[in-house]
DOLOKE-763405 format. One line per field, with one value per residue (C-alpha): residue number from 0; y negated, z, x negated; residue in three letters. Coordinates in pm, 1 decimal. Example, Ala and Ser with C-alpha at 12.3 -4.5 7.8 and 13.67 -1.06 7.14 Angstrom:
% residues 2
k = 0	1
c2 = 450.0	106.0
c3 = 780.0	714.0
c1 = -1230.0	-1367.0
r = ALA	SER
% end
This chain:
% residues 391
k = 0	1	2	3	4	5	6	7	8	9	10	11	12	13	14	15	16	17	18	19	20	21	22	23	24	25	26	27	28	29	30	31	32	33	34	35	36	37	38	39	40	41	42	43	44	45	46	47	48	49	50	51	52	53	54	55	56	57	58	59	60	61	62	63	64	65	66	67	68	69	70	71	72	73	74	75	76	77	78	79	80	81	82	83	84	85	86	87	88	89	90	91	92	93	94	95	96	97	98	99	100	101	102	103	104	105	106	107	108	109	110	111	112	113	114	115	116	117	118	119	120	121	122	123	124	125	126	127	128	129	130	131	132	133	134	135	136	137	138	139	140	141	142	143	144	145	146	147	148	149	150	151	152	153	154	155	156	157	158	159	160	161	162	163	164	165	166	167	168	169	170	171	172	173	174	175	176	177	178	179	180	181	182	183	184	185	186	187	188	189	190	191	192	193	194	195	196	197	198	199	200	201	202	203	204	205	206	207	208	209	210	211	212	213	214	215	216	217	218	219	220	221	222	223	224	225	226	227	228	229	230	231	232	233	234	235	236	237	238	239	240	241	242	243	244	245	246	247	248	249	250	251	252	253	254	255	256	257	258	259	260	261	262	263	264	265	266	267	268	269	270	271	272	273	274	275	276	277	278	279	280	281	282	283	284	285	286	287	288	289	290	291	292	293	294	295	296	297	298	299	300	301	302	303	304	305	306	307	308	309	310	311	312	313	314	315	316	317	318	319	320	321	322	323	324	325	326	327	328	329	330	331	332	333	334	335	336	337	338	339	340	341	342	343	344	345	346	347	348	349	350	351	352	353	354	355	356	357	358	359	360	361	362	363	364	365	366	367	368	369	370	371	372	373	374	375	376	377	378	379	380	381	382	383	384	385	386	387	388	389	390
c2 = 0.0	-333.2	-617.1	-990.1	-983.8	-774.5	-1096.9	-1153.8	-818.7	-938.0	-1249.4	-1064.0	-807.0	-1078.0	-1246.9	-938.4	-730.5	-1000.1	-1292.0	-1503.4	-1754.0	-1864.5	-2117.2	-2320.3	-2403.4	-2155.6	-2416.8	-2700.0	-2993.8	-2913.0	-2856.1	-3192.5	-3372.7	-3220.3	-3252.2	-3615.8	-3687.0	-3530.5	-3759.9	-4114.0	-4380.7	-4451.8	-4083.5	-4028.7	-4317.5	-4143.2	-3797.0	-3894.5	-4177.7	-4165.4	-4405.1	-4699.7	-4641.4	-4270.9	-4158.1	-3913.6	-3774.5	-3706.3	-3579.9	-3322.3	-3169.0	-3204.0	-3047.4	-2701.9	-2727.2	-2749.0	-2392.6	-2064.2	-1707.9	-1456.6	-1157.1	-811.3	-520.5	-153.0	-229.8	-47.5	-327.7	-153.7	-231.0	-558.8	-640.3	-1009.8	-972.7	-1181.7	-1201.2	-1546.4	-1643.5	-1282.9	-1259.5	-1007.0	-1197.2	-1039.6	-1313.4	-1601.6	-1870.9	-2106.7	-2411.3	-2715.7	-2975.9	-3261.3	-3522.5	-3611.7	-3256.2	-3302.4	-3593.8	-3428.2	-3199.9	-3324.5	-3282.6	-3442.0	-3120.5	-2979.1	-2864.3	-2603.8	-2494.4	-2456.6	-2250.5	-2023.5	-1989.7	-1909.5	-1642.5	-1484.7	-1473.9	-1409.0	-1712.4	-1920.8	-2288.5	-2557.7	-2767.3	-3140.7	-3353.9	-3587.4	-3384.5	-3444.5	-3161.9	-3090.8	-2829.0	-2594.1	-2580.5	-2524.0	-2243.8	-2068.8	-2036.3	-1884.0	-1527.3	-1304.9	-1518.3	-1702.3	-2078.6	-2344.0	-2686.7	-2984.6	-3272.4	-3639.4	-3722.5	-4012.6	-4261.9	-4187.7	-3874.8	-3775.8	-3770.5	-3583.5	-3322.5	-3283.2	-3221.1	-2966.3	-2776.8	-2780.8	-2624.0	-2349.4	-2273.3	-2260.1	-1987.2	-2166.3	-1975.8	-2246.4	-2619.8	-2812.7	-3153.1	-3396.5	-3629.2	-3834.2	-3992.8	-4184.1	-4500.1	-4545.3	-4558.1	-4822.2	-4690.5	-4942.1	-4737.0	-4756.6	-5115.3	-5216.8	-5101.3	-5225.5	-4879.5	-4591.4	-4349.4	-4342.2	-4716.8	-4659.0	-4401.3	-4085.8	-3782.9	-3886.0	-3614.6	-3462.8	-3796.8	-3894.2	-3555.8	-3562.0	-3631.4	-3808.7	-4037.4	-4109.7	-4227.4	-4515.6	-4643.9	-4881.0	-4720.5	-4382.3	-4351.1	-4279.8	-4610.1	-4825.7	-4651.0	-4964.4	-5007.6	-4639.0	-4677.7	-4982.0	-4790.8	-4505.1	-4754.0	-4861.9	-4513.4	-4350.4	-4259.0	-4185.1	-4194.9	-3854.5	-3817.1	-3507.2	-3567.5	-3543.2	-3170.8	-3125.6	-3245.3	-3065.1	-2744.5	-2810.9	-2868.1	-2540.5	-2189.5	-2208.4	-2186.2	-2538.0	-2618.9	-2949.7	-3085.5	-3327.1	-3178.8	-3220.0	-3254.7	-2955.4	-3150.6	-3200.0	-2827.6	-2739.8	-2981.3	-2842.7	-2495.2	-2622.8	-2733.8	-2389.2	-2487.8	-2182.0	-2311.3	-2565.7	-2722.9	-2867.6	-3134.9	-3497.5	-3532.7	-3481.1	-3813.4	-3996.2	-4159.8	-4279.6	-4341.8	-4299.0	-3980.1	-3646.6	-3395.8	-3157.6	-2856.6	-2991.2	-3016.4	-2663.5	-2455.2	-2649.7	-2639.0	-2261.7	-2213.5	-2414.0	-2245.2	-1896.2	-1663.1	-1947.3	-1938.6	-2221.5	-2342.4	-2552.8	-2781.0	-3080.5	-3052.5	-2694.3	-2673.7	-2314.4	-1961.6	-1988.6	-2290.7	-2089.2	-1803.8	-2042.4	-2187.1	-1834.6	-1739.8	-2040.4	-1900.0	-2042.2	-1804.8	-1941.3	-2193.1	-2445.2	-2560.2	-2893.5	-3085.1	-2775.1	-2681.5	-3039.8	-3060.7	-2721.5	-2839.7	-3141.8	-2925.5	-2634.3	-2620.3	-2294.7	-2070.9	-2286.1	-2292.8	-1912.8	-1904.9	-2131.3	-1935.1	-1606.9	-1758.5	-1881.0	-1544.3	-1361.4	-1573.1	-1527.2	-1151.6	-1106.8	-1317.4	-1094.0	-789.2	-908.3	-1035.7	-719.2	-827.7	-585.0	-749.9	-1092.2	-954.3	-869.3	-1216.1	-1377.9	-1173.2	-1361.7	-1443.0	-1420.4	-1795.8	-2031.6	-2388.1	-2449.4	-2588.0	-2951.4	-3014.6
c3 = 0.0	-99.6	150.4	96.8	269.1	-15.5	-208.9	-23.6	-154.2	-509.8	-440.4	-281.7	-562.6	-828.7	-655.4	-580.3	-890.3	-1152.0	-994.5	-1025.8	-755.2	-692.0	-949.0	-693.9	-328.6	-51.6	226.3	260.6	308.7	-19.7	-193.4	-69.7	-173.0	-518.9	-579.2	-476.6	-717.8	-1000.3	-949.8	-1086.0	-816.5	-875.9	-821.2	-539.4	-337.3	-343.7	-263.0	31.4	168.8	503.8	670.1	870.8	1023.0	939.3	1302.1	1255.8	942.2	1130.6	1437.5	1224.8	1130.0	1472.5	1651.7	1528.5	1734.1	2048.5	2007.5	2004.0	1908.9	2187.0	2040.6	2115.7	2073.8	1991.1	1807.2	1491.6	1263.1	959.5	764.5	796.1	693.7	625.1	458.3	564.1	489.2	405.6	270.2	174.3	-7.5	73.1	32.9	39.0	256.9	479.2	271.9	32.5	-165.2	5.8	-210.8	-327.3	-558.6	-735.0	-813.5	-1184.9	-1224.3	-1011.1	-1301.6	-1570.6	-1838.4	-1618.3	-1632.6	-1294.5	-1227.2	-1500.7	-1372.1	-1018.8	-1147.1	-1318.1	-1000.1	-801.4	-1054.4	-1041.7	-662.4	-555.3	-326.6	-360.0	-442.3	-312.5	-628.4	-575.1	-739.3	-836.9	-1115.3	-1447.4	-1615.8	-1592.9	-1339.4	-1609.0	-1775.7	-1441.2	-1353.0	-1681.2	-1579.2	-1236.7	-1353.2	-1081.3	-795.9	-621.4	-577.6	-379.2	-495.9	-276.3	-310.4	-255.8	-237.3	-467.5	-351.3	-665.9	-568.0	-928.2	-996.8	-671.8	-751.1	-1102.3	-978.9	-722.9	-975.1	-1236.1	-978.7	-898.6	-1265.7	-1325.9	-1063.3	-757.8	-440.1	-176.1	-154.5	67.4	158.1	261.8	537.2	620.6	285.8	174.9	184.4	122.3	440.0	491.6	304.5	302.7	67.3	-207.9	-126.3	-165.7	-527.2	-564.3	-696.5	-657.8	-949.1	-963.3	-1021.8	-1320.2	-1460.5	-1352.8	-1186.2	-1296.0	-1555.3	-1357.8	-1352.2	-1710.3	-1831.8	-1615.7	-1794.4	-1495.0	-1460.3	-1832.2	-1817.1	-1600.3	-1874.3	-2161.7	-2357.0	-2323.5	-2113.8	-2437.9	-2587.9	-2275.4	-2009.8	-1795.3	-1760.5	-1669.8	-1392.4	-1256.8	-1257.2	-1070.1	-810.0	-747.5	-655.7	-499.8	-143.4	48.0	424.6	455.9	736.7	885.1	689.3	363.9	422.6	328.2	-30.8	-64.7	36.4	-227.4	-487.8	-442.7	-303.9	-232.1	127.8	261.5	446.6	626.9	599.6	851.1	1166.3	1476.0	1765.9	1919.8	1945.8	1568.2	1527.7	1739.6	1549.9	1218.5	1337.4	1432.2	1072.0	948.8	794.0	680.3	744.0	946.7	805.1	1073.7	909.3	942.5	570.9	637.1	819.1	494.4	603.2	962.0	1175.2	1551.0	1561.5	1729.2	1528.3	1359.8	1516.7	1864.0	1773.6	1631.4	1951.7	2066.7	1715.4	1698.6	2041.6	1947.5	1608.0	1747.3	1454.6	1200.9	995.4	1048.1	768.7	863.0	701.9	788.5	848.5	726.7	568.3	626.9	666.0	1037.2	1059.0	896.5	1143.1	1436.9	1302.4	1252.5	1605.6	1731.7	1562.6	1209.3	965.7	669.2	638.2	358.7	224.0	50.5	-7.1	-59.7	-371.8	-498.9	-486.3	-655.0	-924.4	-989.3	-1015.0	-1225.1	-1285.9	-1248.5	-1203.9	-922.6	-745.6	-763.0	-607.8	-320.1	-252.7	-250.3	-23.5	229.2	229.3	265.3	561.5	733.8	671.6	793.3	1102.7	1193.7	1133.3	1348.1	1627.6	1636.6	1500.7	1232.8	1184.7	1216.1	1492.5	1690.2	1623.9	1753.4	2073.7	2398.7	2486.7	2134.4	2123.8	2403.7	2461.7	2435.2	2769.9	2752.6	2416.8
c1 = 0.0	-147.4	-157.7	-183.3	-520.6	-660.8	-709.3	-1033.8	-1163.3	-1098.5	-1301.3	-1592.9	-1597.8	-1599.6	-1890.5	-2099.5	-2033.2	-1978.9	-2164.2	-1851.5	-1762.9	-1403.9	-1293.3	-1100.4	-1172.7	-1102.7	-1079.6	-833.0	-1075.8	-1254.5	-921.4	-796.9	-1114.2	-1136.1	-763.3	-766.5	-1050.2	-848.8	-548.8	-516.2	-490.1	-121.5	-32.1	-279.6	-134.7	200.9	62.9	-156.9	54.5	223.7	462.2	331.0	-10.8	6.4	14.4	300.6	141.4	-182.2	2.6	183.7	-150.1	-310.8	-14.1	-113.1	-432.5	-221.6	-95.3	-286.1	-196.6	-267.8	-457.5	-321.3	-561.6	-505.6	-183.2	-297.9	-187.7	-336.6	-21.0	163.5	516.7	568.5	907.5	1207.6	1578.9	1710.3	2054.0	2118.5	1785.0	1513.5	1187.2	839.3	692.4	804.2	630.4	802.8	696.1	840.8	1016.1	793.4	936.1	610.6	509.3	565.6	326.2	58.3	-30.4	-263.0	3.9	275.8	479.5	387.8	742.4	713.9	373.1	509.4	799.3	548.7	341.5	655.0	750.5	402.9	373.7	732.6	714.5	1033.9	1022.8	1255.5	1285.3	1324.7	1591.5	1306.8	1150.9	979.8	1167.2	1542.2	1639.8	1771.8	1429.6	1262.2	1505.2	1431.1	1063.1	1129.8	1183.4	1325.8	1194.4	1480.1	1464.1	1646.3	1760.0	1676.4	1920.8	1851.3	2218.7	2312.2	2575.3	2777.8	2971.4	3035.6	2663.2	2595.2	2858.6	2727.1	2370.8	2491.0	2700.2	2425.0	2192.4	2441.3	2503.4	2127.2	2092.0	1951.7	2031.2	2075.7	2138.2	1897.2	2039.4	1767.8	1887.8	1578.9	1501.8	1810.9	1601.8	1229.5	1022.8	752.9	447.8	161.6	-55.1	202.9	290.7	-73.7	-47.9	311.5	379.9	619.3	652.2	1032.1	1051.7	825.4	1065.7	885.2	1047.4	1397.2	1464.4	1751.4	1930.2	1856.2	1983.8	2294.7	2624.8	2778.5	2478.2	2466.2	2829.6	2710.0	2477.7	2551.5	2266.0	2099.8	1781.6	1597.3	1709.5	1678.2	1467.2	1428.2	1802.5	1833.4	1573.8	1753.7	2082.0	1914.7	1789.5	2150.1	2269.2	1964.0	2026.5	2342.8	2319.4	2484.8	2738.5	2897.2	3216.9	3022.5	2980.2	3347.1	3310.2	2979.2	3157.1	3418.8	3146.5	2957.7	2958.6	2584.5	2458.1	2400.9	2078.7	2029.0	1673.3	1526.4	1683.4	1464.4	1709.4	1889.4	2215.2	2208.1	2145.4	2446.9	2668.8	2549.0	2643.8	2988.4	3026.3	2926.7	2595.4	2401.0	2050.1	1852.7	1537.9	1309.5	1094.0	996.2	920.5	551.9	531.5	608.3	930.6	897.7	591.0	574.1	778.8	731.3	526.5	767.7	594.9	672.9	1041.1	1050.6	1091.9	1400.0	1545.2	1496.0	1649.8	1958.8	1987.9	2032.1	2099.0	2103.6	1780.5	1533.3	1307.4	1006.8	751.4	529.5	156.0	104.8	-238.2	-353.5	-226.9	-304.8	-73.1	202.8	154.2	186.4	510.8	644.1	542.0	739.8	1046.9	1061.0	1227.6	1033.9	750.7	705.4	371.6	334.7	13.7	-205.4	-12.3	-8.4	-387.5	-412.1	-173.5	-392.9	-704.2	-592.6	-220.0	-32.0	-337.8	-476.3	-139.0	-125.2	-473.4	-370.1	-51.5	-240.9	-508.0	-252.1	-77.0	-409.1	-515.8	-180.6	-185.5	-542.8	-477.5	-184.9	-403.9	-693.7	-470.1	-258.0	80.6	200.1	540.0	696.3	918.1	603.5	466.3	784.1	784.4	752.7	393.4	251.0	179.0	85.2	-17.9	-392.0	-511.2	-609.2	-439.5
r = MET	SER	GLN	TYR	GLY	ASP	TYR	GLN	ASN	GLU	ILE	TYR	GLU	ALA	GLY	ILE	VAL	GLN	GLY	ARG	LEU	PRO	ARG	TRP	PRO	MET	ASP	TYR	PRO	THR	LEU	GLU	GLY	ASN	GLY	SER	ALA	ALA	LEU	PRO	ALA	TRP	VAL	LEU	SER	PHE	VAL	VAL	GLY	GLY	ALA	GLY	ALA	GLY	ARG	THR	GLN	ARG	ALA	ASN	VAL	GLU	ALA	PHE	GLY	GLY	TRP	GLY	ILE	VAL	PRO	ARG	MET	MET	GLN	GLN	ALA	THR	LYS	ARG	ASP	LEU	SER	VAL	SER	LEU	PHE	GLY	LEU	ASP	LEU	PRO	SER	PRO	LEU	PHE	LEU	ALA	PRO	ILE	GLY	VAL	SER	GLY	ILE	SER	ALA	GLN	ASP	LEU	HIS	GLY	ASP	LEU	ALA	LEU	ALA	GLY	ALA	SER	ALA	ARG	THR	GLY	VAL	PRO	TRP	ALA	VAL	SER	THR	LEU	ALA	GLN	ASP	PRO	LEU	GLU	GLN	VAL	ALA	ALA	ARG	LEU	GLY	ASP	THR	PRO	ALA	PHE	PHE	GLN	LEU	TYR	THR	PRO	SER	ASP	ARG	ASP	VAL	ALA	THR	SER	LEU	ILE	GLN	ARG	ALA	GLU	ARG	ALA	GLY	PHE	ARG	ALA	LEU	ILE	VAL	THR	LEU	ASP	SER	TRP	ILE	PHE	GLY	TRP	ARG	PRO	GLY	GLU	LEU	ASN	LEU	ALA	ASN	THR	PRO	GLU	PHE	ARG	GLY	TYR	ALA	LEU	ALA	ASN	TYR	PHE	SER	ASP	PRO	SER	PHE	ARG	LYS	ARG	LEU	ALA	LYS	SER	PRO	GLU	ASP	ASP	PRO	ARG	ALA	ALA	VAL	GLU	GLU	TRP	MET	LYS	ILE	PHE	GLY	LEU	SER	VAL	GLY	TRP	ASP	ASP	LEU	ALA	TRP	MET	ARG	ASP	ALA	THR	SER	LEU	PRO	ILE	VAL	LEU	LYS	GLY	ILE	ASN	HIS	PRO	ASP	ASP	VAL	ARG	ARG	ALA	LYS	ASP	TYR	GLY	VAL	GLU	GLY	ILE	TYR	CYS	SER	ASN	HIS	GLY	GLY	ARG	GLN	ALA	ASP	GLY	GLY	LEU	PRO	ALA	LEU	GLU	ALA	LEU	PRO	ASP	VAL	VAL	ASP	ALA	ALA	GLY	ASP	THR	PRO	VAL	LEU	PHE	ASP	SER	GLY	VAL	ARG	THR	GLY	ALA	ASP	ALA	VAL	LYS	ALA	LEU	ALA	LEU	GLY	ALA	THR	ALA	VAL	GLY	ILE	GLY	ARG	PRO	TYR	ILE	TYR	ALA	LEU	ALA	LEU	GLY	GLY	GLU	ASP	ALA	VAL	VAL	HIS	VAL	ILE	ARG	SER	LEU	LEU	ALA	GLU	ALA	ASP	LEU	LEU	MET	ALA	VAL	ASP	GLY	TYR	PRO	THR	LEU	ALA	ASP	LEU	ARG	ALA	LYS	GLY	ALA	ILE	ARG	ARG	VAL	PRO	GLY	ARG
% end
């Protein structure tokens, strides 16, 4: 039986037998540095930027150092099972690609969404596809193969457009609707403001809107004939401050499971359950929307406790396979990775993203092997993770 950790054997064999070093970095700092160098300044400012002084963004990453896995010996973890069930889907691993709105323009050919769909198809790791994409969701879905995907909605204030996007996603075969709650308005991002730049205002990542029949009805001319007017029309409707009552019309619009993204307070979790929501997504948008907040990882245990049997997705600050394992040990059902795959996309497109996904899975698998946790259930058992003294 093959294991995710076997990827390191492929790398060693290539180096020893063939004299071939890995084409792309194996560690996150090098990946970040090389990926940053491959991006033009106007894209890089969006990718690396955090809200305000960036404290929450940094705290998200640093929070993982405050928790440690407790090794258990003689557990004979020679075989590991990382599979999970989510929204009626049997998935081979608990990783997914978190939604990132600039993913398309992070590739050298500006079609990163198609490359990410290909990487998802090749690895079996689902992708939460953002509304803000370079390529229409139908084209992205066609590249996903048998790997399931989720559609992440930035809910427009025009309900007809919102309903149209949701129903297009369901028809295209997406398996869940992720409603983002914490990004209905742009947070204060000095890095982008210094360049007076955000890609959407320049007409990038708006393919789902420009191809949408309900959105096009709002326009005097097509986006092809008057792209500036189309961008300005998008600016008018971007962002609905979603309320609990909005779940009713969303339910009417789709049969997909609804997941609420941006939940960090247990009271919000309990209310979401009262409304019958099928999934909770604990995230603070990677620290990109609001500075001065609690690291998402610190909110996770209370969110998981309040969620009970409702699955909890998590992202924000995940940089390594070890980070993913810690989030899983704290109760996350599935863990999303973000910036690592963006830097890989910038460096080498689909092949580099596959490499990063396989590397993260290999690290997580090997960590569970060494520390004596053959299954995710074992990892989530009481006492598997503890606070690091002094952190």
